[in-house]
N, C-alpha and C positions, 0 to 999 in steps of 0.2 A: 504493498499500502504506499503509495508517495506522501510525503508530508501533507498534513491538513485534509486528505480524502478520506471518504469512508468512514468519515466521524460517526460516533452513536450516543456521545455523550455532548458533545457540543455541536447541534442541529444546525444547520444553516440559519434557520429564523428560531427565534426566541419560541418557546412552548408558553405562552400567556393565557391557557385557561386549561381546565380540567378536559374537557371534552378533547382539545388538542391532544391531551397526554393519554388520553384512550384510542385515538386513532393510531396513536404511534404503537400501541401495546402496554399500554400503562396498565397497570392492575394484574397486571399477565404472571408476574414474578412473585406476586406476593399469592396468587388463588395456586401458583405451582407451589410454592413451600407448603402452602396448606394442604394441598393434594399427599406429598411426599411424607410431611410430618417432620419432627425438628431435629431428629439424628440424621436423616436422609437429606435435608435442606443443608446440616453442616458438612456432610459427604461432600454435594454436588460443590461447592466452595473448595473443597478439598481438592476434589478433582480438576476446578478450573484451574488451580493453581495462582489464583490471584493474590496479588500480593500488597502490602501497605503503602500507600500512596503517599502520605504523610512525610515521607523522607526516609524513615528505616526498612521497608521493604518487607519486611515480616509475613510470612505466609497466613493469610487471613482466614482461610480455613483452620490451619491448627490455632490462630487465636481463640476464636470463637466457640472450638472444641474444649479448648482448657478453661475458659469461660464458665461453658454451661456442665462442665464435669466437676468445677469446684465447689468444695463444700463452703455453706451461706447461708444466713436465714433468707435473703433479698437476693437476687439478680438487676441491675441496673446494663441499658446502652445510653454510649454518649457518642455523638457525631459533633468530631473535633475541626468546627469550620472556622477558629478563630487565628485565620490567618496572620501574620505578622513577620513571614521571613522576606528580606528583604528581596526584592528582583521576583517574588511570586505574586502572583496574581491570579492561580488558576480556579481553586475554589470560590473565589468570589464571580468568577465569570460562569463557573456552572452555577449557582445558587440565582443569579441573573438569569441567566437563559436555559433553565429546567429546573425549577426547583422541584419539583414532583418527584423526577427520579432522587432525589436524595432522601424525600420525607418516605417513600416508598423503601429505600433501601433500610432505613432507620428502622421501621414496621417489619421488615421480614428478619433482621438482626434480634430485636426484640422479640419476636415470636422464634425464633432459632435456638436462644439460650434462656426461655423462658425467665423473659424478664418482668420486673412489676412494674418497670415507667422509664421512659425514654427521655434523653435531653440534646439540642442541638445547641450549642453553645459557641456564641462567635462575639466580637465587638460589636457594641453600641454605635459605634461610630459609621458600621455599615447599614446607614438606614435603608437604602432602596434594597439589601439583600434580605434585612427583616422584614421588609414591607411584603417581597415578594413571597417570602416561607409564610409568613403570617396568613396573606390570602392563599396560598396553595393546600395549607394543613386544613383550612377552616374549610373548605372545597371537599378534600377528599375524605377529611372528618363525615362532612355532611352526608356524601357518596357511599359511607363505611370503608373506604379504600385507605383508611391509615391507619389500620390495623387494630390488635384487640385492647393494644398497651397504650396509656396517654404521653403523647409526644409532647413535651415541654420546650419551649426559644427561649433561652438566656442572654442577653446579654450582659457582654464585661468590660473590663478597662483596658487602656487601650497600650497596656504593658506586655511588652515580648512575650513574656512567661506566662502569658494567659493562654498562648500554644502547647506549651510544656503538658502533655495528659496528668501530671498529679497536682499541677498547679488549676488546671480549668476545674477539677473535681471541687476543689478548694472555691471556687466563684460558685460553681456552681449550688453548694451550701452558704452560700451566702460571705462569703471570707475574702481575703486578699489572695492573688495569684502568688503563692507562694508553695513551691512545689516540696510535697508531702517525703518522708522518707522511702514508703514500701508501694511498690505501683498496682495498679489497679485493681489487678486482679486476685492479690492478697490484702490488700485493704482499701475497699469500696467507698461508694457514696452513703453515708448518713451511719458509717458503720459505729456501732458502740468501743468493738474492740480496740485496747490500746494499742499506739506502738511505740517503739521503742523510745524511751523519752517523751512520749504524749501521755496524756490525761483523759481516760475515757469518757466518751460524753453519755450524756442520760439517756434513756430508749427513748424513741419517740411516743408521741400522745397516742395513748390506745394500744401499745405492742405491750405483746405478753410474752414471755419462755426468754429462751438465751437469745444473745445475738451476735453472730460471729461477723465475718469480713464483709460479707456484702460483694462478693465479686462482680466487678465493672468491665463493659465491655468499651474501650475506647478505640473508634474507627477514624479513620480522617474522612471529611467529608466526599471527596474522588473517590475513593476506596467502597463507600456504601454508594455510591450513587453507579456503580458499575453492577451493583448484586441484583437490580432488578431484571436487569438484563440477562446475566447468567442463567438466573433461575427460569428467566421464560425462554430461552433461546438453547439451553445446555453447557455444559463444561467443552464439550467437543469444539463449539461455535465457538467461544474464547477462545480458545487455541487456534483458532485458525490463524489469529493475528499474533503478532510480538514473535517469542523466540519460544523456547522448551522450557528453560528457567524463569523466563520474566513475559510471558504472556500478555495478552493485550493492548492497550493502546495506554497513552500517558498524555496528559494535557501539560504541554511547558508553556512556559513563559522566555520570553528575551527580552531585555532591555540594555542600554546603556548604549555602547560605541556600535551603533547600528543604524542599518538606513531606517527599518519599519520595526518600532517597538512591537510585540505580537504576543497575544496567546491562542495558542494552537493544538489540537488533539492531534497526535502522530502515532503510528506503530511502536509498540517496544521495539528495539534493536536500529530503530533511524539510527544513520550515524550524523554527529555531532556538527559536522561539515554541512549536510544535507538539511537540518534543521538553520545555522546561520545562513548559509548562502541562500536559501529557498523562501520560507515564510518571513524570514527576519531579513532577506534584503542585499545582506552582505555588507562589506564594513563599508565604512561611509569614503570618499572621494577622495584619491590618494592616500589613502592610510592602511595600514597594516594593522593584525589585532595584535596584541600582545599578553592577554589572561584571559580567561572566562572562570569565572565562578559560579560553583552550583549554590545560591544563596550565601549564607556568610558561615555555613556551616560544613563544608568540605575545603581540600587543601587546591590551590590554583592547579590549573591545565592550559599547558602553550598551545592551542589549537594548530599553532604551524609545526608543531613536532607531535602530537597526539591528535587523534581522532576514532574517540570510542564509541562504538554502538551506546546508542542510551539503552542499559540493560544495568541491572542493579552491581551483576557479576563483573561487568567488562567496564565499568567506572573504579570498581576496586581496585580491579587488576592494575587500573592503570593509575594508582596511587592519591584516588580521591574520591568523590562517592556523590551518586547519582540527585540523593535528597527529593527535594521536591520539584525536581526538573525547572527551576525556576533560573535561568543562566543571566548573570551580569558580565556583559561584555566591556572588555578595555582595549583602547588601540595603543600606538605608539606616541599619540600624545599625551599618553597618561602616567606619572607619577607613582608607582610602585610603593613606595615610602608613602604617600598620602594616601593612596588605598589603605594601605596597611594599619594607620593611623584612625583612618576615618573610619573601619570596622571593626578596629580593637576599642575606640570610643563608643560604639555602639554597644557591643555587647558588655562594657564594663558599667556604661549607665544603665543596664537592663538588669544586670545579675542582683538579684535580689537581697545579698547578704546575707544569709544563713551559714551559707560556707564561706569562712571566713579567706583562704587561702582563694578564691574566685573572684569575692569583692575586691580584694585589695591587690592580688595579683594583675589582674586586669585592668585597673585601676595604675599601678605601678608600671606596667606595659605602656598604655596609653600616654605617659607623662613622658618618658624614656623616648616613644616614637615621636611626640611633639618636639622634642629637644634636637633629635637628628634634623627632623622634616626643614625644623626652621634654622639649622646650620650652627648650634650651638650645642651639637652634640658631640661624645668622646667614645675611644673605643670602651672603656666603663661603661657606659650606656647597653654597648652590643651587650656587654657581657652580664647586665640585669637582666635586660632583656631574656637571656638563656636562661639562666636560673629560676626564674621565674617562670618561665613555658614549661620547666620541667617540678614544677611544684603548684601549677593553678588547676589543677585537678584534682587535688588530695581530699579526698571526704565529697568528693561533688554528690550531689542528691538527682541534680541534672545534667544535660548534654552540655550546658552555654559552657563552661570551664572547658570543654574537651575542644568546642568551637575555636576558642580565644588560642587554644594552645595550634590546632592543626593550620589552620589561617595564617597567623601572623608566621608560624615555622616555617610555612608553604613558602611565603611571599619572600623570607631572610633568605632561603635556600635559592629559590628560581630566580631572583634579582639582585643578586650582591652586589654587583656594579654600582645600583644606584643608591644604595646606603654608603657606597665608598665614596662617591659624588657629593654626596651630603654631607661628608665627616671630613671629606679633605677641603670642604670651603670652595666645591667647584658649582653650588646651587642646584639648584632643581632642573632638570631638561624641560620642563613643562611650569608655565604659572597659571595653567588651569586649576582651580580647587574643584574635589571629586565630593559629590553629592552623593550623600548616601541614597541609594534607590529603592526608598521604602515606598512603597506605591499607593495610591490613595484613588488612582484611574487611572484605566488605559482600554481607550474608543479608540477605533479607524487609525489606529498607527501612532496617537498621539499619547504621552504618560504623564502623569501630575506624580510628584511624588511631594512625601509630606515636609514640608520647609519647617515646622515645628520641631523634629526630630533634634535637629540642632542646638535648640534652647533647651533640649530636657537634660537635666541635671541628676547626679546619682541616687539621689534621693526621690527619683519621681515627680519633682517637681519642677515648671519650667521657670527658666529666666525671663522678665520683661522681652518683649519684641520690640 
């Protein structure tokens, strides 16, 4: 399948009514799940080979099976639509284009694991998506197509960590987005079982008997949007696309130094170059690409030397990660010291502070990068950065500190000459200031970034504009 063709997650026109969704086959997936039963529904997901599209690529069927089999008083399902990864806009595009498929996917997941309730978590700033989901959920509930489990839409704060699954559970419970210690399948929503270092919560009103872990299934919005199609058409159909280890399609975002910023659905296994030179239109006139990042969570790739297929295993084999397929592209006018500092500052600011090496280390790394970028850095700063990169992940209860280590170390490793230029006082090869590509909107080849992010402080307040 050529990039951008044969799409089923992103149809050519937005699905703007339940009738339009039904005409496409909406409801068939839920009907198939009910006909198959819970266990066989999970088995169908296993057979399809669907992998989590939130960044980890974990086999979806195995995750469902684990939650369904786990001990606990209640089970819950959470759709993670709190997209905050820089360079990524695919979940928002999915919800704008067809919210019905996400809701049906949530309903099927809730049925398959025997959930008591289900939630869709996203940022309160996603007003268009909330409106689309709210309307679609009401329509589907009235028509009996939202399943037998209540589904609630939960708006959350702007923080990056809202998209971390353990922090998202905290927000659903009405707390701040601070990642828990234990994963959702061990300590899920509204659990009164204590965690290490945590005090057990009282039983909810009306509850009787012992209360255990409440195992909770958390899947990315794109992952769940695949589910109705797989159940309706079968795992063999899904495996006609993509590769044996990474079947299906993936919704990719491309921003930065490209002719056309874009969100597009392509087959898994499509070459990175086919995406960048095809839907994204290639480099800007007279320029040559220098680096590609999958969000701020994975090491840099030099697209002139490496052209991996878009699969989890191929990107890993090339020393990076596919992540959520949100690609940030920089050309030869970009200063990589500037890029390192901008990425590091974002992670330092968004770190919650529960794990001191993460907050202190990312902040110290950012300060040293600022000195180097400003021309006042020394070899001692490089040494301190290296020391902190080796310690920043100590005791981390989420992946943010690993992102800091992987991204900054990859830039130091791949572009050492640019750091030398700054340290030797030869200045920056570019007078251009990189803007963090945290996307507010992306339509018709035009992208809008969140300008307020540059004013955000490490305590999650904002400096005056």
